[in-house]
C-alpha positions, 0 to 999 in steps of 0.5 A, spaced: 479 515 575 481 513 568 487 509 565 490 511 560 497 511 556 499 515 550 503 512 544 506 516 537 507 511 533 511 513 526 509 510 519 511 511 512 505 512 506 506 508 500 503 511 494 501 508 488 499 515 484 495 514 477 495 520 474 488 522 471 484 521 466 486 514 465 482 507 462 478 503 467 484 498 465 489 502 468 485 503 474 485 495 476 492 494 474 494 500 478 489 496 485 493 490 483 500 492 483 498 496 489 495 489 494 501 486 491 506 491 493 502 491 500 502 482 500 510 483 499 510 489 504 507 484 510 509 478 507 502 475 506 501 470 501 495 471 495 490 466 499 489 471 504 483 476 505 486 482 506 483 486 511 478 492 509 481 498 510 489 495 508 489 499 501 486 507 501 483 510 495 483 518 493 482 522 488 484 528 486 483 533 480 489 530 478 490 522 480 487 516 483 492 515 490 491 508 492 495 508 499 498 503 505 501 506 511 507 501 515 510 503 521 516 506 520 521 501 525 517 495 521 522 491 518 522 489 511 521 481 509 528 478 508 528 476 501 525 482 498 524 483 491 525 490 486 519 491 483 518 495 478 511 501 476 507 495 474 509 490 480 514 486 476 520 485 478 526 488 475 
């Protein structure tokens, strides 16, 4: 007989939403901001290669959504900066 366990994981999805139509440069800026937020959230340096599925991109009729997920009970990094929409500190 197989042995198995059951897990429940609560996740929080963080979305970076770019309304469309938008210029191509705006998409790259939104992706860079989402990547910067992801790196800060997980404490990754800028030279670390991100996993292929770190950021998920979804295209809808009115937006491009760049998202990542974190476990709800995952502690935030000790020193966390407040970031503006462009990824810069406020």
